[in-house]
C-alpha positions, 0 to 999 in steps of 0.5 A: 413793072409788073407785080406779082400776086402773092400766093395763095393756097389754092395756087401752092403745089401740093406736097408729095408724101413719100411712100414706102417703095416696097409697098406703094400704099403706105406713107412713110418719112424714114429712108434707108440709111444706105440708098436713101429710098423711104421704107416703111416700119415693116421693112426696117432692118437695124443696121450698125448705122441707122436703118436699112432696107432689106436689099441693102442689108443683104447686099451687105452680108454678101460682102462681108466674110462670114466668121471662121473658126480657128481651124477654118469651119464656120461658126454655125457649127455651134448649134450642132445641126450635123451632130443632132442629125446624125443622132436622129438617123441613127435612131430612126434606123434602130426604130426602123429595124426593130419594126421590121423585126416585130419588136426583136432585136433590142435586147437578147444578144451579148453581155448577158442579153443587154446588146440586142441581136440581129435583124433583118436590116443588120444582116442585109447591111452589116460589114461582111466578106464571107459566110463560113460553113462546115462540112459533115466531115468537119472542114470548114470553108468560106463563101464569098458573100456581102461586100465580096459579092458586090455589096459595097454599100455596107461599108456605108450602111453599117455605120448607121445599124446597131444591135439593139437599144444599149448598143445604140445609147452608148454610141449616141451618147459618145457622138453627142458629147464629142460631135457638139465639141468638135462640130463647133471647133471644125464647122459643119463641113469638116465635122461631117467629112471626119465622121464619114471618112472615119467610119469608113476606115473602121468599116474597111479595117473590118472587112480587111481583117476580120471579113467573116465577122458581121459588123455594125454600128458608129463605134468607128466613126466614134473612135475617130472623133476621139482621135481627132478631139484629142489632136484638136486639144493638143493644138489648142494647148488644152488639157487632154487627160480626161480624153486619154482616160475615157479613150483607154477604158473604151479600148479595155472594154473592146478588147476584153468583151467578146463580139466587139469588133476591134478592127473597126475601132482601131481602123476608125481611131487611126482614120481620125488621128490622120484627119485630125492632124490634117485639121489641125496643124497645117498653116491656114493658107494651105489647110484646105489643100492638105485636108482635101489631099488627105481625104482623097489619100485615105479614100484611095487607100481604103478603095485599094484595100477593098478591092484587094481584099475582095480579089483574095476572097474570091480566089478562095476555092469553094466545094462544088454545090455553093 
């Protein structure tokens, strides 16, 4: 019988030290709990069970549906990113308008000089459909201008322009309070749609019912947020008395103070109320389709109103020389 000699240290196989699969020069005795590959401490990610490598963590996130709010939005809205962005844009536009006007425009307008005056930016971007002129004999006539002259962008740009510091501060305070609450409950995308479409509703109402006025500001969108928050709170069976009180005060202020565009306020309020119902009440299975259909119907109605008003304004006879 052949006798096998005992193994010596020189004849034993050299043990292989595991290394991190992402950093081959780093020794490690830790393995991913999901794929069992060796990973170094730098690559460790704490998981519900043990530790996992970055690839397994990313794969797990893709397989998990994101948490949704009661109204179907993502929970990212709790951070208020859209609200903060909208506030920043409005502030930046006023700074730009004031700089272009050489510091003018912050004050000196209505309410005893507290509201600011017009600037080059408000002249170029406010809602307006006609310019009114008076002849030497005292006869008034309107000339198509602004939106009626093809500047349809004013329906959007007017939402981000303000007449001075007080006008901006009041609207941004309301946006900050209402926006964070609604964005957290609706999610960033739904909140953005609500804000922009409500603002457009206010601009279109102003163009249709007061085309000679120059109107600007976020008030139409803000009133849309008021209406939507009221409906959302009603849907959640929460107390709405504070919202009603603030809304009534704002409406009284709108009707009683000269120079405020009540048309824009009511247009935004009605648009926001319609969107609020579409956001809060449809069953989960069809709420996305209901919201998309409501937004499409509102935009089509607004487009039809703008087209009809533009045609009506351009049909007005203008005296020769204008």
